[in-house]
C-alpha positions in Angstrom: 185.9 217.1 304.9 184.5 216.9 308.5 182.1 214.2 307.5 185.0 212.1 306.0 187.1 212.7 309.2 184.2 211.5 311.4 183.7 208.3 309.3 187.3 207.3 309.8 187.8 208.5 313.3 188.9 205.6 315.5 187.1 206.7 318.6 183.8 207.0 316.7 184.4 203.5 315.2 185.1 202.0 318.6 181.9 203.4 320.2 179.9 202.1 317.2 181.4 198.7 317.9 180.4 199.0 321.6 176.8 200.0 320.6 176.6 196.9 318.5 177.7 194.8 321.4 175.1 196.3 323.7 172.4 194.7 321.5 174.2 191.4 321.8 174.0 191.7 325.6 170.3 192.7 325.5 169.1 189.8 323.4 171.3 187.3 325.1 169.4 187.9 328.4 165.9 188.9 327.4 164.6 185.4 326.4 165.8 183.8 329.6 164.4 186.7 331.7 161.0 186.3 330.0 161.1 182.5 329.7 157.9 181.8 331.7 155.9 184.2 329.5 157.4 182.9 326.3 156.7 179.3 327.3 153.1 180.2 328.1 152.7 182.0 324.8 154.0 179.0 322.8 152.0 176.4 325.0 155.0 174.4 326.2 156.2 173.3 329.6 159.1 175.3 331.2 161.4 172.3 330.9 160.7 172.0 327.2 161.3 175.7 326.8 164.9 175.2 328.0 165.6 173.6 324.7 165.8 177.1 323.1 169.2 177.7 324.8 170.6 174.5 323.4 169.4 175.5 319.9 170.9 178.9 320.4 174.3 177.4 321.4 174.1 175.1 318.3 173.6 178.2 316.1 176.5 179.8 317.8 178.8 176.8 317.1 177.8 176.7 313.4 178.5 180.4 313.0 182.0 179.9 314.5 182.8 177.3 311.9 181.7 179.5 308.9 183.0 182.8 310.3 186.7 182.2 309.3 185.7 181.7 305.6 183.2 184.6 305.6 185.7 187.1 307.0 188.1 186.5 304.1 185.4 186.8 301.5 183.2 189.6 302.8 185.1 191.3 305.6 184.2 191.9 309.3 181.9 194.9 308.5 179.5 192.8 306.4 179.6 190.0 308.9 178.6 192.4 311.7 175.8 193.9 309.6 174.5 190.4 308.8 174.6 189.5 312.5 172.8 192.6 313.5 170.2 191.9 310.8 169.8 188.4 312.4 169.2 190.0 315.8 166.5 192.3 314.3 164.7 189.3 312.8 165.0 187.2 316.0 163.9 190.1 318.3 160.8 190.5 316.2 160.0 186.8 316.0 160.6 185.7 319.7 158.0 187.9 321.4 155.3 187.7 318.7 155.1 184.0 317.8 152.7 181.5 319.2 154.6 178.6 317.7 157.4 176.8 319.6 159.0 175.8 316.3 159.3 179.4 315.2 160.7 180.3 318.6 163.3 177.6 318.3 164.2 178.9 314.8 164.4 182.5 316.1 166.8 181.4 318.9 168.9 179.5 316.4 169.2 182.8 314.4 170.0 184.7 317.6 172.8 182.2 318.4 174.3 182.5 314.9 174.0 186.3 314.8 175.5 186.7 318.3 178.6 184.7 317.3 179.0 186.5 313.9 178.8 189.9 315.7 181.3 188.8 318.4 183.8 187.5 315.8 183.4 190.5 313.6 183.8 193.0 316.5 186.8 191.3 318.0 188.6 191.1 314.6 187.7 194.7 313.8 189.4 195.8 317.1 192.4 193.6 316.2 192.7 195.2 312.8 192.3 198.8 314.0 193.4 199.0 317.6 196.4 196.7 318.0 198.4 199.1 320.2 195.6 199.3 322.8 193.9 196.0 322.2 193.7 194.8 325.8 192.0 198.0 327.1 189.7 198.1 324.1 188.6 194.5 324.5 187.8 195.1 328.2 185.6 198.1 327.3 183.9 196.2 324.5 183.0 193.3 326.7 182.0 195.7 329.4 179.4 197.2 326.9 178.0 193.7 326.4 177.8 193.4 330.2 175.9 196.7 330.3 173.4 195.3 327.8 173.0 192.2 330.0 172.4 194.4 333.1 169.9 196.6 331.3 167.8 193.8 329.8 166.0 192.7 333.1 165.4 196.4 334.0 164.0 197.2 330.5 161.8 194.1 330.7 160.5 194.9 334.1 159.6 198.4 333.2 158.0 197.5 329.9 155.9 194.8 331.6 154.8 197.2 334.3 153.9 200.0 331.8 152.5 198.0 328.9 151.8 194.5 330.2 153.7 192.9 327.4 157.3 192.0 326.6 157.2 193.2 323.0 158.6 196.8 323.6 161.7 195.4 325.3 162.5 193.2 322.3 161.6 196.2 320.0 164.4 198.2 321.7 166.9 195.5 320.5 165.6 196.0 316.9 165.9 199.8 317.1 169.4 199.8 318.6 170.5 197.1 316.1 169.1 199.1 313.2 171.0 202.2 314.4 174.2 200.2 314.7 173.7 198.9 311.1 173.3 202.5 309.8 176.4 203.7 311.6 178.5 200.7 310.5 177.5 201.3 306.8 178.7 204.9 307.1 182.0 204.1 308.9 185.2 203.4 307.2 187.8 201.1 308.7 190.1 198.1 308.0 187.8 195.0 308.0 189.9 192.4 306.2 193.2 190.7 307.1 194.9 192.1 304.0 193.9 195.7 304.9 195.3 195.2 308.4 198.6 193.9 307.0 198.7 196.7 304.5 198.3 199.3 307.2 201.2 197.7 309.1 203.3 197.5 305.9 204.0 193.8 306.3 204.4 191.6 303.4 203.7 187.9 304.0 205.7 185.5 301.8 204.2 182.4 300.3 206.2 180.3 302.8 204.9 182.2 305.7 201.3 181.9 304.4 201.8 178.1 304.3 203.1 178.1 307.8 199.9 179.9 308.9 197.6 177.3 307.5 195.0 175.8 309.8 196.7 172.4 309.9 200.0 173.9 311.0 198.4 176.3 313.6 196.3 173.4 315.1 199.6 171.6 315.9 200.8 174.6 317.9 200.5 173.9 321.7 199.9 177.6 322.4 196.6 177.4 320.5 195.4 174.5 322.6 196.5 176.2 325.8 194.5 179.2 324.7 191.5 177.0 324.1 191.8 175.5 327.6 192.1 179.0 329.2 188.9 180.1 327.5 187.2 176.8 328.4 188.1 177.1 332.1 187.1 180.7 332.2 183.7 180.4 330.6 183.1 177.3 332.7 183.8 179.5 335.8 181.6 182.4 334.7 178.7 180.4 333.4 178.8 178.0 336.4 178.6 180.8 338.9 176.2 183.1 337.0 173.7 180.2 336.4 173.8 178.7 339.8 174.5 181.5 342.3 170.9 182.2 343.0 169.8 178.6 343.3 172.8 177.6 345.5 172.4 180.6 347.9 168.6 179.9 348.0 169.1 176.2 348.9 172.1 176.8 351.1 170.6 179.5 353.2 167.0 178.3 352.9 165.6 181.6 351.5 163.2 182.2 348.6 164.7 182.5 345.2 163.6 186.1 344.9 165.6 186.9 348.1 168.7 185.4 346.5 168.5 187.2 343.1 170.7 190.2 344.2 173.7 187.8 344.1 173.6 187.4 340.3 172.8 191.1 339.8 175.8 192.1 341.8 177.9 189.5 340.0 177.1 191.1 336.6 177.6 194.6 338.1 181.1 193.5 339.3 181.8 191.8 335.9 181.0 195.0 334.0 182.7 197.4 336.5 185.8 195.1 336.5 186.2 195.3 332.8 185.7 199.0 332.6 188.0 199.7 335.5 190.8 197.5 334.2 190.5 199.1 330.8 191.4 202.5 332.3 194.4 201.0 334.2 195.6 199.3 331.0 195.1 202.5 329.0 197.5 204.3 331.3 199.9 201.4 331.5 199.4 200.9 335.2 199.1 197.1 335.0 200.5 194.4 332.7 198.4 191.6 331.2 200.2 188.7 333.0 200.0 190.3 336.5 196.4 191.3 336.0 195.4 187.8 335.0 197.2 186.0 337.8 195.5 188.3 340.3 192.1 187.7 338.5 192.5 183.9 338.5 193.3 183.7 342.2 190.9 186.5 343.2 188.1 184.7 341.4 188.8 181.4 343.1 189.0 183.1 346.5 185.8 184.9 346.0 184.1 181.8 344.8 185.3 179.9 347.8 184.0 182.7 350.0 180.5 182.3 348.5 180.7 178.6 349.1 181.9 178.8 352.7 179.4 181.5 353.7 176.5 179.9 351.7 174.2 180.1 354.7 174.8 183.9 355.1 173.2 185.6 352.1 174.6 189.1 352.8 178.2 187.9 352.8 177.4 185.9 349.6 176.1 189.1 348.0 179.3 191.0 348.8 181.4 188.0 347.6 179.4 187.8 344.4 180.3 191.5 343.6 184.0 190.7 344.2 183.7 187.5 342.2 182.4 189.4 339.2 185.0 192.1 339.5 187.9 189.6 339.5 186.4 187.5 336.7 185.5 190.4 334.4 188.9 191.3 332.9 189.9 187.6 332.2 188.0 186.9 329.0 188.8 190.1 327.0 192.4 190.1 328.2 192.9 186.4 327.2 191.4 187.2 323.8 193.5 190.3 323.3 196.7 188.3 324.1 195.7 185.5 321.7 194.9 188.0 318.9 198.3 189.7 319.3 200.1 186.4 319.3 198.4 185.2 316.1 197.6 188.5 314.4 197.9 187.0 310.9 195.3 184.3 311.8 192.8 186.3 313.9 189.8 184.7 312.3 190.9 181.2 313.4 191.7 182.4 316.9 188.3 184.1 317.3 186.7 180.9 316.1 188.6 178.8 318.6 187.7 181.2 321.4 184.0 181.1 320.6 184.0 177.3 320.1 185.6 176.8 323.5 183.1 179.3 325.0 180.2 177.4 323.5 181.4 174.0 324.6 181.9 175.3 328.2 178.6 177.1 328.3 176.8 174.0 327.2 178.4 171.5 329.5 179.6 173.1 332.8 176.3 174.5 334.0 174.6 171.3 333.1 177.3 169.3 335.0 176.8 171.4 338.1 173.1 170.9 337.9 173.6 167.2 337.8 176.2 167.3 340.6 174.3 169.4 343.2 171.5 166.8 344.0 174.1 164.1 344.4 177.0 165.9 346.3 175.3 169.0 347.7 175.3 172.7 346.9 178.7 173.4 348.5 180.6 170.6 346.7 178.8 171.3 343.4 179.8 175.0 343.5 183.4 173.9 344.0 183.5 173.1 340.3 183.6 176.7 339.0 185.9 177.8 341.8 188.4 175.1 340.9 188.1 176.0 337.2 189.0 179.6 338.0 192.3 178.6 339.6 192.9 176.0 336.9 193.2 178.7 334.2 196.7 179.4 335.7 198.1 176.1 334.3 197.4 176.6 330.6 198.2 180.3 330.9 201.6 179.6 332.4 202.3 176.9 329.9 201.4 179.1 327.0 203.6 181.9 328.2 206.5 179.6 328.8 206.2 178.1 325.3 206.0 181.6 323.7 209.1 182.7 325.6 211.0 179.5 324.4 209.9 180.2 320.8 211.1 183.8 321.0 214.4 182.7 322.5 215.0 180.1 319.8 214.1 182.7 317.1 216.6 185.2 318.5 219.3 182.5 318.7 218.6 181.5 315.1 218.7 185.1 314.0 222.0 185.7 315.6 
């Protein structure tokens, strides 16, 4: 009886999901942190080694396209287990291979697996925690941030103790295996029909047709959501990828002396998500107010970094605030979108990840091309402007939803 209660306990299920997302955070950072070593082991130039991240993003995009179909056929639990299996395989191949082709293949698997896990986890939370979805999403993404923060520390310690990067990747395989075991034992709603059954909602054939992909794609709220995610990921990836380089060039210090900026950024990102989750849990702040504060605070902090680019200590403090303001945006936007389209959560998760991948592939590259031409300060204005720009599609989406709700109430009366 106790065993059955634990398997279905929502708190236990949630922390299993967080553990699975920690592995995602670990393996998303470990290859980039050990890029020089991996490039040496596979006998390629550092510039060539950068292709692995493009291949990983390609795998992520492909997984986004197939995830919507897979969820209906096999459920989110099996998708997460498959994704974790992919992480185990990738984490074993990446540090042990001497072939660049195998490394590329492993990064492709990692990209696909990461997206499958993300979609599966977000939909599992939507199916099982709708009443507290915003807070749960913030904690979930905070756990991924913890994995991203731990990865460089684990790598540095394993290198100093063993002289090899393999143990740090082995940790990913161990934690992933534990997550698989716990997911297999857990029992929760993992398909849209189970979610609807729990909520005692019957969807008619006409409603099902109205929820078709073609109809949904004509909804302007969907495209506003995609733009919000695009602008946010452009902001986050732009700052996180170029903070160290921009501070180093702007203040004429060594790269190593500028690295605390990105560490503080990720600390702020994780702390912001965890802190906001507690505020939302106790109903101390609403989604809309939180997000407007985050948009403007992120832009202000980014501008502070740019203005004081020649003063590293001020930049470090601004980087911490930047991460704190940006942290709650992504999980909160995803929670709002999932609630608005709860009967098409697979499609929404796919659109969110597709927008994320597109921004992650293009914005950092654009900043890299812009900085040599227009300078560090002007180049870093791109993510700062994008942070403030999220307000526009966010406001338009909210306005459209209010109008639709008003029209529905008038029709009903």
